[in-house]
N, C-alpha and C positions, 0 to 999 in steps of 0.2 A: 467183647474182649474175652480172651481165653484165660482159664485158670493158670495155664502154663506161663502166660505172660506175667500174671500177678506174682507168681512164685519166682520168676527170673529177676524182677525189678530189685528186691532187697539185696540179692547177690551182687547185682551190678552196682547199686548205689553204695554198698559197704566196702567196695574195693576201688580206690581212686584211679588206678590204671584202667580197670574195666569201665568205670564211669566216664572217664575221659574218652575212651574209644566209643562208648555208647553215644555220647553227645556228638562226637565227630561223625558217627554213622547217621544220626538224625540230620546233622548239618549237610552231609553229602546228599541225603534224600530230598531235603528242602531245596538244595541248590539244583539238583537234577530236575525237580518240578519247575523251578523258576526258568531254567534254560528251555524246558519243553514248552512252557507258555510263550516265551519269547520267540521260539522257533516257529510257532503256528501263527504268529502275528502277520496280518496282511499289511504291507508297507503303506497302503493308502487308507484302508478302512479300520485300522486298529482303534479300539475304543478306550475311553478313560478307564473303564472297569478292568479291561485286560492289562493295561499299563500298571494300574494300581496293584493288581493281583501279583503280577510278575515282580514288581518292586518289593512288595511285602514278603514274598517267598524268599527273595534274595536277602532281605533283612533278617528273616528267621534263620537262614543259613549262617549269616554273620553273627547273630546273637548267640546261637548255640556254640559256635566256635569260641566266642568270647567267654562263655560260661566255663569252658574247659580250664581256663586259668585258675578257677576256684578249686579245682581238684588237686592242683600242684603237679599234675602230669602234663606232658606235652604231646600234641598231635599236630605237627606242623603242616601236614598235607593229607590228602585223601588216599594215600597209598594203602595197600592191603594191610600192612603192619599196624596201621593206626585205626583200623575198623573192626567191627564185630561182624562175623559171617559175611565177609566182603563180597564174595561171588553172588550170594543171594540178595544182598543189599543193593548191589549195582543192577541186578537183573530185574528186580521187582517192578519198578515203574516202566522200564522199557518193555517188559513182557506185557504189562497191563495195556500199554499203548498199542502193541501189536494185536492183542486179543480184541480190544475195542474196535480198532480199525477193520479187522477181519469181519466182525459182527456188523459194522455199519455198511461195509461193502456188500455183504451177503443179504442183509435184511432191507436196507434202504437204497442200495445201488449207488452210494455216494462215491465221489472221486475228487481228486485235486483239492482246490481251496475249500470246497464244502466239506469234504472228508476231514481235512485238517481241523477245521473249526468245530465240527461235531465231535471229533475225538477229544479235542481240548475240553469241551463242555462235559462229556461223560467221564473221562479219566479224572478230571479235576473234581467233579462232583464226588466220585467214589473215594478219592483221596481225602477230600474234606470231611466226608462222613467218618472215615477212619481216624483222622486227626482229632475230630470232635470227641472220639472215644479215648484215643491213646493219650493225649496230653493231660487231660484231667486225672486219669489213672496214675500217670507218671508223677504229676504234681502232688497227688495224695500220698504216694510212696515217699516223695521228697520231704513232705511235711512230717510224716511219721518218723523219718530218719533224722529230723532236725537239720536237714542239709541247707547249706548257704545257696545252693543252686535253685532257681525257680524258672518256670515257663509260663507264668500267669499272663504276660503280655501276648504270648503266642496264642494262648487259649482264647483270649478276647478277639484277636484278629481272625482266627480260624472260624469262630462262630459267625462273624460277619461275612466271611468268604462263602460259607455254605448257603447263606441267605441269598447272596449275589448270584451264585451258581443256579439256584432254583429259579430265580427270576429270569435268568438268561435261557434256561431250559424250557420254561413255559412259552417263551417267544419262539424257540426253536421248533417245538412240535407239540401238538395236542396230546400225543401219546408219550410225553417226556418221561412220565413215571415208569412206564414199562421198560423203556430203554435204560433209564437210570438204574432200575433194579437189576437189570442184566449186568451192567457195569459193576455194581456193588457185589454181585455174585462172583464175578471174575476176580475182583480185588480180594474178596474174602478168602478165596482159594490160595491166592499168592501170599496173602498175609500169614496164613497158617503155615505155609511152607517156610516162610521167612522166620517165624517164631521157632519152628522146629529146628532150623539151621542155627539159630541163636542158642537154643538149648544145647545142641551138640557142641557148639564152640565153647560153652561155659562149663561143660562137664569134663 
């Protein structure tokens, strides 16, 4: 996690309107992730783990929306007026998906159903690694500010998701760690771009 992110959080948490838009932005991203997981499901071979994961990501999106009520501000939709750094926030996961798919095509020659499933594994792994860092840092900042908002239930589920992704990746490839590290590298670049856009939006 970056120092820049640590410095942005108090500014966001101490302003109810910004905090509402921050929660809405996180909700948008969780919802985008859930929809991406659902989109890569095979109609016949979809597994319990994939269904569980999609359902929990949708629940996170809903839970974060619900937390907005505690700020006293309203963010009824995901339109740009109710988000922070809207273009970058929408672009983030979609670009990671594109980058990972390109890597899998070039390195492993995957296509079709196999490409979709492999991309789901790597993109989701990279996002879960990020979530395992971001949500605890956010929760710590909330505790310091004595905020009524909390994301503890999300933290617990995200930890479980990461473990599930590692188990699926081990079945996918003996070189899973190499591919996973590449996905994390791509995500890290996009995350820092996103934080930079957030900082610009808040200044």
